[in-house]
Backbone atoms as SQL, in Angstrom:
CREATE TABLE atoms (id INTEGER PRIMARY KEY, chain TEXT, resi INTEGER, resn TEXT, atom TEXT, x REAL, y REAL, z REAL);
INSERT INTO atoms VALUES
  (1, 'A', 1, 'MET', 'N', 0.847, -1.174, 0.000),
  (2, 'A', 1, 'MET', 'CA', 0.000, 0.000, 0.000),
  (3, 'A', 1, 'MET', 'C', 0.893, 1.238, 0.000),
  (4, 'A', 2, 'ARG', 'N', 0.637, 2.142, -0.919),
  (5, 'A', 2, 'ARG', 'CA', 1.406, 3.386, -1.001),
  (6, 'A', 2, 'ARG', 'C', 0.642, 4.517, -0.320),
  (7, 'A', 3, 'TRP', 'N', 1.320, 5.213, 0.564),
  (8, 'A', 3, 'TRP', 'CA', 0.751, 6.393, 1.203),
  (9, 'A', 3, 'TRP', 'C', 1.539, 7.592, 0.720),
  (10, 'A', 4, 'ALA', 'N', 0.886, 8.706, 0.556),
  (11, 'A', 4, 'ALA', 'CA', 1.569, 9.890, 0.047),
  (12, 'A', 4, 'ALA', 'C', 1.121, 11.136, 0.810),
  (13, 'A', 5, 'TYR', 'N', 2.110, 11.902, 1.263),
  (14, 'A', 5, 'TYR', 'CA', 1.817, 13.212, 1.835),
  (15, 'A', 5, 'TYR', 'C', 1.848, 14.226, 0.711),
  (16, 'A', 6, 'VAL', 'N', 0.842, 15.052, 0.654),
  (17, 'A', 6, 'VAL', 'CA', 0.782, 16.096, -0.355),
  (18, 'A', 6, 'VAL', 'C', 0.929, 17.427, 0.365),
  (19, 'A', 7, 'ARG', 'N', 1.901, 18.185, -0.041),
  (20, 'A', 7, 'ARG', 'CA', 2.238, 19.468, 0.586),
  (21, 'A', 7, 'ARG', 'C', 2.475, 19.303, 2.078),
  (22, 'A', 8, 'GLY', 'N', 2.900, 18.124, 2.496),
  (23, 'A', 8, 'GLY', 'CA', 3.259, 17.900, 3.883),
  (24, 'A', 8, 'GLY', 'C', 2.116, 17.934, 4.876),
  (25, 'A', 9, 'ARG', 'N', 0.861, 17.992, 4.387),
  (26, 'A', 9, 'ARG', 'CA', -0.240, 18.105, 5.353),
  (27, 'A', 9, 'ARG', 'C', -1.425, 17.213, 5.066),
  (28, 'A', 10, 'MET', 'N', -1.482, 16.619, 3.880),
  (29, 'A', 10, 'MET', 'CA', -2.619, 15.771, 3.545),
  (30, 'A', 10, 'MET', 'C', -2.105, 14.377, 3.227),
  (31, 'A', 11, 'LEU', 'N', -2.641, 13.379, 3.874),
  (32, 'A', 11, 'LEU', 'CA', -2.219, 12.002, 3.664),
  (33, 'A', 11, 'LEU', 'C', -3.231, 11.287, 2.781),
  (34, 'A', 12, 'PHE', 'N', -2.754, 10.708, 1.693),
  (35, 'A', 12, 'PHE', 'CA', -3.614, 9.973, 0.778),
  (36, 'A', 12, 'PHE', 'C', -3.130, 8.541, 0.662),
  (37, 'A', 13, 'ASN', 'N', -4.047, 7.596, 0.618),
  (38, 'A', 13, 'ASN', 'CA', -3.722, 6.218, 0.269),
  (39, 'A', 13, 'ASN', 'C', -3.710, 6.197, -1.255),
  (40, 'A', 14, 'ALA', 'N', -2.524, 6.267, -1.834),
  (41, 'A', 14, 'ALA', 'CA', -2.391, 6.423, -3.283),
  (42, 'A', 14, 'ALA', 'C', -2.945, 5.220, -4.040),
  (43, 'A', 15, 'ASP', 'N', -2.783, 4.008, -3.504),
  (44, 'A', 15, 'ASP', 'CA', -3.303, 2.819, -4.178),
  (45, 'A', 15, 'ASP', 'C', -4.829, 2.838, -4.228),
  (46, 'A', 16, 'TRP', 'N', -5.458, 3.167, -3.114),
  (47, 'A', 16, 'TRP', 'CA', -6.923, 3.241, -3.072),
  (48, 'A', 16, 'TRP', 'C', -7.420, 4.294, -4.051),
  (49, 'A', 17, 'LEU', 'N', -6.788, 5.453, -4.013),
  (50, 'A', 17, 'LEU', 'CA', -7.212, 6.538, -4.891),
  (51, 'A', 17, 'LEU', 'C', -7.071, 6.142, -6.358),
  (52, 'A', 18, 'ALA', 'N', -5.979, 5.481, -6.704),
  (53, 'A', 18, 'ALA', 'CA', -5.763, 5.053, -8.090),
  (54, 'A', 18, 'ALA', 'C', -6.813, 4.030, -8.537),
  (55, 'A', 19, 'ASN', 'N', -7.260, 3.191, -7.622),
  (56, 'A', 19, 'ASN', 'CA', -8.247, 2.159, -7.959),
  (57, 'A', 19, 'ASN', 'C', -9.680, 2.678, -7.968),
  (58, 'A', 20, 'GLU', 'N', -9.996, 3.635, -7.143),
  (59, 'A', 20, 'GLU', 'CA', -11.386, 4.067, -6.959),
  (60, 'A', 20, 'GLU', 'C', -11.754, 5.371, -7.647),
  (61, 'A', 21, 'ALA', 'N', -10.785, 6.223, -7.902),
  (62, 'A', 21, 'ALA', 'CA', -11.098, 7.535, -8.476),
  (63, 'A', 21, 'ALA', 'C', -11.372, 7.428, -9.964),
  (64, 'A', 22, 'VAL', 'N', -12.460, 8.040, -10.390),
  (65, 'A', 22, 'VAL', 'CA', -12.808, 8.105, -11.800),
  (66, 'A', 22, 'VAL', 'C', -12.390, 9.470, -12.354),
  (67, 'A', 23, 'PHE', 'N', -12.518, 10.502, -11.524),
  (68, 'A', 23, 'PHE', 'CA', -12.258, 11.864, -11.953),
  (69, 'A', 23, 'PHE', 'C', -11.777, 12.659, -10.750),
  (70, 'A', 24, 'ILE', 'N', -10.720, 13.436, -10.920),
  (71, 'A', 24, 'ILE', 'CA', -10.201, 14.294, -9.853),
  (72, 'A', 24, 'ILE', 'C', -10.050, 15.696, -10.424),
  (73, 'A', 25, 'SER', 'N', -10.549, 16.678, -9.673),
  (74, 'A', 25, 'SER', 'CA', -10.432, 18.062, -10.141),
  (75, 'A', 25, 'SER', 'C', -10.345, 19.008, -8.960),
  (76, 'A', 26, 'ALA', 'N', -9.952, 20.231, -9.253),
  (77, 'A', 26, 'ALA', 'CA', -10.032, 21.303, -8.269),
  (78, 'A', 26, 'ALA', 'C', -11.374, 21.986, -8.502),
  (79, 'A', 27, 'ALA', 'N', -12.128, 22.191, -7.443),
  (80, 'A', 27, 'ALA', 'CA', -13.462, 22.776, -7.574),
  (81, 'A', 27, 'ALA', 'C', -13.640, 23.868, -6.530),
  (82, 'A', 28, 'THR', 'N', -14.546, 24.760, -6.797),
  (83, 'A', 28, 'THR', 'CA', -14.863, 25.793, -5.819),
  (84, 'A', 28, 'THR', 'C', -16.272, 25.563, -5.297),
  (85, 'A', 29, 'THR', 'N', -16.431, 25.746, -4.002),
  (86, 'A', 29, 'THR', 'CA', -17.746, 25.591, -3.383),
  (87, 'A', 29, 'THR', 'C', -18.037, 26.827, -2.545),
  (88, 'A', 30, 'ALA', 'N', -19.300, 27.105, -2.338),
  (89, 'A', 30, 'ALA', 'CA', -19.687, 28.282, -1.560),
  (90, 'A', 30, 'ALA', 'C', -19.229, 28.167, -0.110),
  (91, 'A', 31, 'ARG', 'N', -19.255, 26.952, 0.416),
  (92, 'A', 31, 'ARG', 'CA', -18.942, 26.741, 1.822),
  (93, 'A', 31, 'ARG', 'C', -17.458, 26.551, 2.087),
  (94, 'A', 32, 'MET', 'N', -16.761, 25.876, 1.184),
  (95, 'A', 32, 'MET', 'CA', -15.396, 25.437, 1.474),
  (96, 'A', 32, 'MET', 'C', -14.321, 26.201, 0.709),
  (97, 'A', 33, 'GLY', 'N', -14.660, 27.124, -0.155),
  (98, 'A', 33, 'GLY', 'CA', -13.645, 27.750, -1.001),
  (99, 'A', 33, 'GLY', 'C', -13.186, 26.738, -2.037),
  (100, 'A', 34, 'TRP', 'N', -11.908, 26.705, -2.320),
  (101, 'A', 34, 'TRP', 'CA', -11.363, 25.733, -3.271),
  (102, 'A', 34, 'TRP', 'C', -11.119, 24.411, -2.566),
  (103, 'A', 35, 'THR', 'N', -11.408, 23.325, -3.256),
  (104, 'A', 35, 'THR', 'CA', -11.251, 21.995, -2.690),
  (105, 'A', 35, 'THR', 'C', -10.851, 21.019, -3.795),
  (106, 'A', 36, 'ILE', 'N', -10.337, 19.868, -3.411),
  (107, 'A', 36, 'ILE', 'CA', -10.066, 18.797, -4.359),
  (108, 'A', 36, 'ILE', 'C', -11.298, 17.906, -4.373),
  (109, 'A', 37, 'GLU', 'N', -11.888, 17.742, -5.528),
  (110, 'A', 37, 'GLU', 'CA', -13.097, 16.946, -5.691),
  (111, 'A', 37, 'GLU', 'C', -12.723, 15.631, -6.375),
  (112, 'A', 38, 'VAL', 'N', -13.118, 14.525, -5.754),
  (113, 'A', 38, 'VAL', 'CA', -12.821, 13.199, -6.296),
  (114, 'A', 38, 'VAL', 'C', -14.138, 12.459, -6.509),
  (115, 'A', 39, 'VAL', 'N', -14.388, 12.065, -7.751),
  (116, 'A', 39, 'VAL', 'CA', -15.572, 11.265, -8.071),
  (117, 'A', 39, 'VAL', 'C', -15.130, 9.800, -8.069),
  (118, 'A', 40, 'LEU', 'N', -15.817, 8.984, -7.254),
  (119, 'A', 40, 'LEU', 'CA', -15.461, 7.574, -7.121),
  (120, 'A', 40, 'LEU', 'C', -16.264, 6.707, -8.078),
  (121, 'A', 41, 'ARG', 'N', -15.807, 5.479, -8.277),
  (122, 'A', 41, 'ARG', 'CA', -16.472, 4.530, -9.192),
  (123, 'A', 41, 'ARG', 'C', -17.950, 4.339, -8.867),
  (124, 'A', 42, 'ASP', 'N', -18.292, 4.358, -7.574),
  (125, 'A', 42, 'ASP', 'CA', -19.680, 4.113, -7.190),
  (126, 'A', 42, 'ASP', 'C', -20.548, 5.374, -7.244),
  (127, 'A', 43, 'GLY', 'N', -19.993, 6.482, -7.747),
  (128, 'A', 43, 'GLY', 'CA', -20.759, 7.705, -7.910),
  (129, 'A', 43, 'GLY', 'C', -20.636, 8.699, -6.768),
  (130, 'A', 44, 'ARG', 'N', -20.079, 8.278, -5.650),
  (131, 'A', 44, 'ARG', 'CA', -19.900, 9.217, -4.540),
  (132, 'A', 44, 'ARG', 'C', -18.885, 10.288, -4.923),
  (133, 'A', 45, 'VAL', 'N', -19.055, 11.465, -4.332),
  (134, 'A', 45, 'VAL', 'CA', -18.119, 12.563, -4.537),
  (135, 'A', 45, 'VAL', 'C', -17.515, 12.908, -3.186),
  (136, 'A', 46, 'MET', 'N', -16.189, 12.951, -3.131),
  (137, 'A', 46, 'MET', 'CA', -15.497, 13.295, -1.899),
  (138, 'A', 46, 'MET', 'C', -14.758, 14.604, -2.110),
  (139, 'A', 47, 'HIS', 'N', -14.669, 15.409, -1.052),
  (140, 'A', 47, 'HIS', 'CA', -13.929, 16.664, -1.097),
  (141, 'A', 47, 'HIS', 'C', -12.787, 16.585, -0.091),
  (142, 'A', 48, 'PHE', 'N', -11.601, 16.991, -0.529),
  (143, 'A', 48, 'PHE', 'CA', -10.419, 16.977, 0.330),
  (144, 'A', 48, 'PHE', 'C', -9.884, 18.392, 0.454),
  (145, 'A', 49, 'GLY', 'N', -9.723, 18.838, 1.669),
  (146, 'A', 49, 'GLY', 'CA', -9.086, 20.123, 1.915),
  (147, 'A', 49, 'GLY', 'C', -9.988, 21.307, 1.656),
  (148, 'A', 50, 'SER', 'N', -9.511, 22.441, 2.085),
  (149, 'A', 50, 'SER', 'CA', -10.191, 23.714, 1.880),
  (150, 'A', 50, 'SER', 'C', -9.100, 24.759, 1.706),
  (151, 'A', 51, 'PHE', 'N', -9.087, 25.399, 0.563),
  (152, 'A', 51, 'PHE', 'CA', -8.010, 26.318, 0.232),
  (153, 'A', 51, 'PHE', 'C', -8.578, 27.665, -0.160),
  (154, 'A', 52, 'ALA', 'N', -7.918, 28.723, 0.286),
  (155, 'A', 52, 'ALA', 'CA', -8.386, 30.072, -0.016),
  (156, 'A', 52, 'ALA', 'C', -8.111, 30.439, -1.470),
  (157, 'A', 53, 'LYS', 'N', -7.049, 29.870, -2.038),
  (158, 'A', 53, 'LYS', 'CA', -6.649, 30.263, -3.383),
  (159, 'A', 53, 'LYS', 'C', -6.662, 29.071, -4.330),
  (160, 'A', 54, 'GLN', 'N', -7.026, 29.347, -5.573),
  (161, 'A', 54, 'GLN', 'CA', -7.043, 28.304, -6.598),
  (162, 'A', 54, 'GLN', 'C', -5.647, 27.717, -6.786),
  (163, 'A', 55, 'LYS', 'N', -4.614, 28.538, -6.675),
  (164, 'A', 55, 'LYS', 'CA', -3.241, 28.078, -6.871),
  (165, 'A', 55, 'LYS', 'C', -2.893, 26.948, -5.898),
  (166, 'A', 56, 'GLU', 'N', -3.333, 27.075, -4.634),
  (167, 'A', 56, 'GLU', 'CA', -3.074, 26.024, -3.645),
  (168, 'A', 56, 'GLU', 'C', -3.737, 24.712, -4.045),
  (169, 'A', 57, 'ALA', 'N', -4.994, 24.786, -4.464),
  (170, 'A', 57, 'ALA', 'CA', -5.716, 23.591, -4.886),
  (171, 'A', 57, 'ALA', 'C', -5.063, 22.983, -6.123),
  (172, 'A', 58, 'GLN', 'N', -4.609, 23.809, -7.048),
  (173, 'A', 58, 'GLN', 'CA', -3.971, 23.307, -8.261),
  (174, 'A', 58, 'GLN', 'C', -2.654, 22.608, -7.938),
  (175, 'A', 59, 'GLU', 'N', -1.902, 23.112, -6.957),
  (176, 'A', 59, 'GLU', 'CA', -0.658, 22.459, -6.543),
  (177, 'A', 59, 'GLU', 'C', -0.937, 21.055, -6.013),
  (178, 'A', 60, 'ILE', 'N', -1.980, 20.920, -5.209),
  (179, 'A', 60, 'ILE', 'CA', -2.368, 19.608, -4.683),
  (180, 'A', 60, 'ILE', 'C', -2.764, 18.693, -5.838),
  (181, 'A', 61, 'LEU', 'N', -3.563, 19.207, -6.751),
  (182, 'A', 61, 'LEU', 'CA', -4.014, 18.430, -7.901),
  (183, 'A', 61, 'LEU', 'C', -2.824, 17.945, -8.731),
  (184, 'A', 62, 'ASP', 'N', -1.863, 18.818, -8.957),
  (185, 'A', 62, 'ASP', 'CA', -0.662, 18.441, -9.718),
  (186, 'A', 62, 'ASP', 'C', 0.133, 17.350, -8.995),
  (187, 'A', 63, 'GLN', 'N', 0.248, 17.455, -7.683),
  (188, 'A', 63, 'GLN', 'CA', 0.978, 16.445, -6.917),
  (189, 'A', 63, 'GLN', 'C', 0.249, 15.112, -6.928),
  (190, 'A', 64, 'LEU', 'N', -1.075, 15.138, -6.837),
  (191, 'A', 64, 'LEU', 'CA', -1.847, 13.894, -6.919),
  (192, 'A', 64, 'LEU', 'C', -1.676, 13.236, -8.287),
  (193, 'A', 65, 'ALA', 'N', -1.667, 14.034, -9.336),
  (194, 'A', 65, 'ALA', 'CA', -1.463, 13.491, -10.684),
  (195, 'A', 65, 'ALA', 'C', -0.098, 12.808, -10.774),
  (196, 'A', 66, 'GLN', 'N', 0.913, 13.392, -10.175),
  (197, 'A', 66, 'GLN', 'CA', 2.253, 12.804, -10.186),
  (198, 'A', 66, 'GLN', 'C', 2.278, 11.500, -9.395),
  (199, 'A', 67, 'ILE', 'N', 1.555, 11.438, -8.289),
  (200, 'A', 67, 'ILE', 'CA', 1.503, 10.228, -7.463),
  (201, 'A', 67, 'ILE', 'C', 0.756, 9.115, -8.192),
  (202, 'A', 68, 'LEU', 'N', -0.369, 9.468, -8.805),
  (203, 'A', 68, 'LEU', 'CA', -1.206, 8.472, -9.456),
  (204, 'A', 68, 'LEU', 'C', -0.661, 8.024, -10.813),
  (205, 'A', 69, 'HIS', 'N', 0.081, 8.898, -11.480),
  (206, 'A', 69, 'HIS', 'CA', 0.602, 8.578, -12.818),
  (207, 'A', 69, 'HIS', 'C', 2.067, 8.981, -12.925),
  (208, 'A', 70, 'PRO', 'N', 2.949, 8.337, -12.165),
  (209, 'A', 70, 'PRO', 'CA', 4.363, 8.736, -12.176),
  (210, 'A', 70, 'PRO', 'C', 5.025, 8.543, -13.543),
  (211, 'A', 71, 'GLU', 'N', 4.493, 7.667, -14.361),
  (212, 'A', 71, 'GLU', 'CA', 5.081, 7.416, -15.677),
  (213, 'A', 71, 'GLU', 'C', 4.945, 8.603, -16.617),
  (214, 'A', 72, 'LYS', 'N', 4.042, 9.529, -16.299),
  (215, 'A', 72, 'LYS', 'CA', 3.826, 10.687, -17.170),
  (216, 'A', 72, 'LYS', 'C', 4.785, 11.828, -16.848),
  (217, 'A', 73, 'GLY', 'N', 5.559, 11.724, -15.773),
  (218, 'A', 73, 'GLY', 'CA', 6.519, 12.763, -15.421),
  (219, 'A', 73, 'GLY', 'C', 5.871, 13.940, -14.739),
  (220, 'A', 74, 'GLU', 'N', 6.607, 15.020, -14.686),
  (221, 'A', 74, 'GLU', 'CA', 6.141, 16.229, -14.016),
  (222, 'A', 74, 'GLU', 'C', 4.971, 16.849, -14.778),
  (223, 'A', 75, 'PRO', 'N', 3.996, 17.401, -14.039),
  (224, 'A', 75, 'PRO', 'CA', 2.895, 18.091, -14.719),
  (225, 'A', 75, 'PRO', 'C', 3.414, 19.326, -15.445),
  (226, 'A', 76, 'SER', 'N', 2.792, 19.671, -16.539),
  (227, 'A', 76, 'SER', 'CA', 3.250, 20.839, -17.304),
  (228, 'A', 76, 'SER', 'C', 2.606, 22.104, -16.788);
């Protein structure tokens, strides 16, 4: 099982996320500001974190992409 810290503050089970996530994006919500939105195979939607700035959420998203797809290299 692979565990990954993202920005030193969020712990993700990378194997679970790779197997269950259908779609991952940065989203904005009225209540939470910017968040990482993960749509799972069974249709559930999970939100991770709450960020004041889109840039912070995008950094997390880029790091998750690197963890889930290391063969693709650094995000552009």
